[in-house]
RODREN-402906 format. One line per 3 residues: for each residue x, y, z of C-alpha. Coordinates in steps of 0.1 Angstrom, whole numbers, plus 5000, padded with zeros to 4 digits. Layout:
! RODREN-402906
X Y Z; ...
***
This chain:
! RODREN-402906
4544 5547 4584; 4533 5577 4603; 4523 5555 4632
4558 5539 4632; 4576 5572 4633; 4554 5583 4661
4562 5552 4681; 4599 5556 4676; 4598 5592 4688
4580 5581 4719; 4607 5555 4726; 4635 5580 4721
4618 5603 4746; 4614 5576 4772; 4651 5566 4767
4661 5602 4772; 4641 5604 4805; 4658 5573 4819
4692 5586 4808; 4686 5619 4825; 4677 5600 4857
4708 5577 4858; 4729 5583 4889; 4764 5596 4882
4778 5577 4913; 4803 5548 4908; 4788 5512 4908
4795 5494 4941; 4795 5456 4941; 4772 5439 4966
4798 5413 4977; 4812 5414 5012; 4840 5389 5003
4875 5402 5004; 4883 5377 4976; 4918 5366 4987
4917 5331 5002; 4953 5319 5001; 4989 5326 4991
5012 5297 4982; 5048 5291 4974; 5068 5263 4958
5105 5258 4952; 5120 5275 4922; 5153 5255 4924
5166 5221 4931; 5150 5187 4929; 5115 5199 4936
5115 5229 4914; 5080 5235 4900; 5067 5203 4917
5031 5211 4926; 5033 5184 4954; 5059 5207 4971
5034 5235 4977; 5032 5255 5009; 5001 5275 5015
4991 5303 5040; 4953 5306 5044; 4941 5342 5044
4910 5347 5067; 4914 5385 5069; 4936 5410 5054
4960 5415 5082; 4991 5430 5068; 5014 5400 5076
5009 5368 5054; 5034 5342 5065; 5040 5311 5043
5055 5283 5065; 5080 5260 5049; 5088 5227 5067
5123 5223 5082; 5126 5191 5062; 5113 5184 5028
5099 5158 5022; 5091 5157 5058; 5100 5121 5062
5135 5127 5048; 5166 5143 5062; 5167 5169 5034
5169 5201 5055; 5154 5232 5039; 5179 5261 5044
5170 5284 5015; 5137 5302 5008; 5152 5331 4988
5141 5317 4955; 5104 5307 4957; 5076 5309 4932
5046 5326 4948; 5010 5328 4937; 4976 5337 4952
4941 5323 4950; 4916 5351 4947; 4884 5362 4929
4886 5372 4893; 4878 5409 4901; 4907 5412 4926
4943 5419 4919; 4977 5424 4935; 5003 5450 4925
5030 5445 4917; 5024 5410 4904; 5035 5380 4925
5062 5358 4911; 5097 5347 4921; 5103 5361 4956
5128 5360 4984; 5106 5348 5013; 5134 5353 5038
5125 5390 5038; 5093 5410 5038; 5077 5416 5004
5051 5444 5002; 5022 5446 4978; 4989 5464 4973
4959 5442 4972; 4926 5455 4957; 4895 5436 4967
4862 5431 4949; 4848 5463 4963; 4876 5483 4949
4892 5489 4983; 4930 5487 4986; 4950 5470 5013
4987 5470 5021; 4999 5434 5025; 5032 5418 5033
5042 5383 5021; 5071 5365 5037; 5081 5330 5047
5096 5312 5076; 5112 5277 5080; 5094 5260 5108
5102 5228 5127; 5078 5200 5123; 5048 5198 5146
5037 5162 5140; 5036 5143 5173; 5013 5113 5165
5019 5076 5167; 5014 5062 5132; 5019 5025 5140
5027 5005 5172; 5034 4968 5171; 5052 4944 5194
5067 4909 5191; 5071 4882 5218; 5041 4878 5213
5032 4894 5180; 5005 4921 5184; 4994 4952 5165
4982 4982 5184; 4951 5001 5173; 4959 5038 5173
4933 5064 5183; 4950 5098 5179; 4919 5117 5191
4915 5098 5223; 4953 5094 5228; 4952 5056 5232
4970 5026 5218; 4948 4995 5222; 4963 4960 5220
4936 4933 5215; 4948 4905 5237; 4932 4875 5253
4935 4869 5291; 4966 4851 5303; 4989 4863 5276
5023 4873 5289; 5031 4909 5279; 5059 4916 5304
5088 4915 5279; 5075 4925 5245; 5097 4940 5218
5083 4973 5207; 5083 4989 5172; 5068 5024 5172
5064 5045 5140; 5060 5082 5147; 5053 5113 5126
5085 5124 5108; 5113 5135 5131; 5092 5131 5163
5107 5111 5192; 5092 5091 5220; 5104 5082 5255
5107 5046 5242; 5131 5053 5214; 5158 5027 5215
5140 5006 5242; 5144 4969 5234; 5118 4956 5258
5086 4968 5273; 5063 4956 5300; 5028 4964 5288
5014 4956 5322; 5034 4985 5337; 5046 5007 5308
5012 5022 5301; 5021 5057 5289; 5040 5068 5259
5050 5104 5253; 5057 5116 5218; 5075 5149 5212
5074 5167 5179; 5105 5183 5164; 5092 5217 5176
5088 5204 5211; 5050 5199 5212; 5041 5168 5233
5013 5143 5230; 5007 5115 5255; 4992 5081 5247
4977 5056 5271; 4983 5019 5264; 4950 4999 5267
4948 4961 5269; 4914 4948 5259; 4894 4927 5235
4873 4949 5212; 4841 4938 5195; 4845 4927 5159
4823 4935 5129; 4799 4908 5119; 4819 4898 5088
4851 4907 5070; 4871 4938 5073; 4856 4971 5083
4849 4994 5053; 4871 5025 5057; 4899 5008 5076
4919 5001 5045; 4951 5021 5048; 4984 5022 5029
5008 5016 5058; 5041 5021 5040; 5056 5022 5005
5093 5015 4997; 5116 5011 4967; 5122 4974 4965
5159 4977 4955; 5166 4998 4986; 5155 4973 5013
5187 4953 5014; 5175 4923 4993; 5196 4916 4962
5176 4932 4933; 5172 4916 4899; 5140 4918 4878
5146 4881 4869; 5146 4869 4905; 5116 4848 4916
5109 4873 4945; 5086 4860 4973; 5071 4872 5006
5061 4858 5040; 5050 4874 5073; 5066 4858 5104
5071 4870 5139; 5058 4905 5131; 5081 4910 5102
5078 4908 5064; 5104 4884 5049; 5116 4891 5014
5134 4863 4995; 5152 4869 4962; 5156 4832 4954
5192 4837 4941; 5211 4819 4969; 5213 4849 4992
5198 4849 5027; 5162 4864 5029; 5159 4898 5046
5132 4910 5069; 5114 4943 5074; 5093 4957 5102
5057 4950 5094; 5046 4983 5110; 5068 5007 5090
5088 4987 5064; 5122 4995 5079; 5149 4970 5071
5161 4949 5100; 5187 4926 5085; 5188 4890 5073
5170 4860 5088; 5187 4831 5105; 5188 4808 5075
5206 4780 5093; 5212 4751 5069; 5181 4758 5048
5182 4766 5011; 5161 4796 5000; 5166 4792 4963
5128 4787 4960; 5102 4808 4979; 5091 4817 5014
5055 4817 5026; 5037 4818 5060; 5009 4796 5074
4980 4811 5094; 4996 4805 5128; 5028 4826 5127
5050 4799 5111; 5071 4803 5079; 5082 4778 5053
5114 4782 5033; 5116 4762 5000; 5144 4753 4977
5141 4753 4939; 5149 4719 4924; 5141 4695 4896
5153 4665 4916; 5148 4668 4953; 5124 4694 4966
5127 4704 5003; 5107 4726 5027; 5121 4739 5060
5100 4756 5087; 5105 4781 5116; 5084 4804 5138
5109 4833 5141; 5132 4852 5118; 5159 4847 5144
5155 4809 5148; 5172 4786 5124; 5146 4766 5104
5142 4728 5106; 5135 4704 5077; 5098 4698 5074
5096 4675 5043; 5116 4662 5013; 5101 4651 4980
5119 4632 4952; 5107 4646 4919; 5100 4617 4895
5101 4635 4861; 5125 4665 4863; 5098 4691 4864
5109 4718 4889; 5092 4728 4921; 5099 4756 4946
5090 4789 4930; 5053 4788 4938; 5043 4772 4971
5015 4781 4996; 5005 4769 5030; 4973 4774 5050
4964 4763 5085; 4988 4756 5114; 5019 4736 5107
5018 4724 5144; 4982 4713 5139; 4963 4708 5107
4975 4725 5075; 4977 4722 5037; 5008 4728 5015
5004 4732 4978; 5033 4735 4953; 5029 4743 4917
5049 4721 4893; 5067 4743 4868; 5070 4737 4831
5103 4731 4812; 5112 4756 4785; 5113 4741 4751
5102 4707 4764; 5067 4708 4779; 5042 4729 4797
5029 4717 4831; 4995 4715 4846; 5004 4696 4878
5004 4704 4915; 5018 4685 4945; 5001 4688 4979
5006 4676 5014; 4980 4674 5041; 4993 4679 5077
4973 4664 5105; 4981 4671 5141; 5016 4683 5130
5024 4652 5110; 5031 4656 5073; 5011 4632 5051
5023 4615 5019; 5027 4638 4988; 4998 4638 4963
5004 4647 4927; 4973 4660 4909; 4968 4671 4873
4946 4702 4867; 4926 4707 4835; 4914 4737 4816
4939 4761 4832; 4959 4782 4807; 4958 4783 4769
4980 4752 4764; 4963 4740 4787; 4989 4744 4813
5017 4768 4820; 5053 4775 4813; 5086 4778 4831
5105 4803 4852; 5092 4830 4875; 5072 4847 4847
5058 4817 4829; 5049 4796 4859; 5014 4795 4873
5004 4803 4908; 4979 4777 4921; 4967 4787 4956
4943 4768 4979; 4915 4790 4992; 4917 4775 5027
4935 4747 5046; 4909 4722 5032; 4917 4714 4996
4881 4703 4988; 4872 4740 4991; 4890 4745 4959
4920 4765 4945; 4926 4797 4925; 4950 4797 4896
4964 4822 4871; 4993 4822 4847; 5008 4841 4818
4982 4832 4792; 4993 4845 4758; 4992 4880 4772
4955 4879 4783; 4954 4864 4818; 4922 4849 4833
4916 4840 4869; 4906 4803 4873; 4888 4783 4899
4901 4748 4903; 4878 4721 4918; 4895 4706 4949
4883 4671 4941; 4884 4667 4903; 4910 4695 4898
4891 4707 4867; 4896 4744 4861; 4870 4770 4850
4873 4807 4842; 4862 4828 4872; 4872 4862 4857
4883 4874 4823; 4912 4898 4816; 4911 4935 4824
4882 4954 4810; 4903 4982 4796; 4920 4958 4771
4955 4962 4787; 4958 4926 4798; 4985 4921 4772
5009 4942 4794; 5005 4923 4826; 5014 4890 4842
4989 4878 4868; 5007 4848 4884; 5008 4861 4920
4979 4852 4943; 4975 4853 4980; 4945 4841 5001
4936 4842 5038; 4906 4837 5060; 4898 4869 5081
4868 4874 5103; 4847 4846 5086; 4855 4859 5051
4880 4843 5026; 4899 4870 5008; 4920 4866 4977
4946 4891 4964; 4958 4892 4928; 4989 4911 4918
4992 4919 4881; 5029 4927 4875; 5038 4950 4846
5058 4938 4816; 5064 4974 4805; 5073 4999 4832
5091 5019 4806; 5057 5028 4792; 5044 5040 4825
5024 5008 4832; 5022 5005 4869; 5014 4973 4887
4978 4965 4895; 4964 4950 4927; 4930 4935 4933
4914 4920 4965; 4883 4899 4963; 4858 4883 4988
4863 4848 4976; 4841 4831 5002; 4817 4821 4974
4837 4813 4942; 4804 4808 4923; 4797 4845 4927
4825 4855 4904; 4816 4868 4869; 4830 4895 4846
4865 4909 4844; 4894 4909 4868; 4888 4946 4875
4851 4946 4872; 4832 4920 4893; 4809 4921 4923
4833 4902 4946; 4860 4929 4941; 4862 4947 4975
4894 4967 4972; 4918 4979 4946; 4942 5007 4955
4952 5034 4930; 4988 5025 4928; 5012 5052 4917
5044 5040 4934; 5069 5027 4908; 5105 5035 4904
5118 5017 4873; 5116 5030 4838; 5138 5004 4822
5127 4975 4801; 5106 4950 4820; 5125 4917 4818
5110 4893 4843; 5076 4906 4853; 5081 4889 4887
5063 4897 4920; 5044 4883 4949; 5015 4892 4972
5007 4879 5006; 4976 4883 5028; 4981 4879 5065
4957 4879 5094; 4972 4886 5129; 4969 4859 5154
4943 4879 5174; 4921 4882 5143; 4918 4919 5144
4942 4930 5117; 4948 4919 5081; 4978 4930 5061
4983 4929 5023; 5019 4931 5012; 5031 4930 4976
5065 4933 4959; 5068 4940 4921; 5104 4938 4908
5099 4953 4873; 5085 4985 4889; 5108 4982 4919
5081 4987 4945; 5070 4970 4978; 5040 4983 4997
5019 4972 5027; 4982 4978 5033; 4964 4974 5066
4927 4965 5073; 4909 4958 5106; 4875 4943 5117
4870 4964 5148; 4834 4975 5153; 4830 5012 5156
***
């Protein structure tokens, strides 16, 4: 006990010594950081009140007195909504935890100077001023540049200031029709020009809203391609639109379909109205196609050589018309007398070249309350001559087996290539859990390639929209899963696979080795009940073989989007 007391007395003495030696000076942090990195503002009024996407930030690299938050002249920048009022803005700062601003930031009038005292991590105080200014847009880049007559897509290099058109020798480019997409509210010296001579018109000047200029040189050459397929990293969302705003009659029950022709996206509503067409480069509406005497009550589709077919919808006489331009009236290609009253026209695909060798496959639709269907009809075209129709019965596709009626219940049976022996892909609404099937091109026996979505939400989707294309030696397949329930926030889903080797498929629609691209889709505009679950997807390779486009339309969620890929070696 005595030893314990002695020990405690020694410890108290030592503590006292250290206490008497402690410096009375204030502790100084070792950090050299000023701790204030940015000051941001967002609207505190109107449509974008509190919207974090509408945030404008001034980076703070030093504590100069003036911190200016720049607000764009238009918001969103690609709209015509001019910003005229910054007197009611919510302002906040990003700074270290041991720093503070007095008085506190909050709702400020950024049209005038607002003064504060900022204390940094060392305890030093700084007088700062926070204000805003409305600035004209500085964007002066070319986002997309395409031409028709002939149809070519330019490759944009904003760093080098070039637009490269891959083109073979001998192609006439003396009177092309340009379509140039610029940064929002920028202009070019070719605005409104209806014809360009790419042999002579080799410079394009783009001027931003604020007057800054950028010059592009047009280059005509044939770049080297990647060894196989599209170049990883080239995948780009080119444009996104609200489907009901593109000029096509909008109804979720319509059997909407797509084609790419003459450098345009053609949208058909299958309700007796004339299909409309959009600029492939930017999605802008151009008007209605020249329908002539054709009947577009079925679908539209394109071949691999720039031609488009237009189909009627019929249970008695099925017809297909063809054209190579949205401005040229189509001519009748074939007529087929339906023997049993099962309709054709809603789901038709064509591969190859209608002027050479091609394959057309039409899915035979079921009849509500009468019978499901599991038939297809196909035509082989040789040297531009249409062969006799062949009706084939598939097996093991769908739960019935077979599929139902109407845009939602019908199957989509799509050849992989222009040779039917290479097989077909098929999918239909299958009791709410949709598989992807491979159909043998000789026996027409089906087998499951992929099971329903791995997250168990297959019950909420209809997977009867498929597109295929051959691009740079690879066969790609796109599957659009349209949503039955947009009112529950279920957006459409889109998957693209390398289908060159169908035997490599295993697993689920969203979890398989051949899945090469699936965008995180957030664009949907409808919150109403999903009635028809109708949509379409098309894959298109440009004639020069350098670009591939994937376009889909989804009527329940009221969205149409376009993605671009290339195979240019870098």
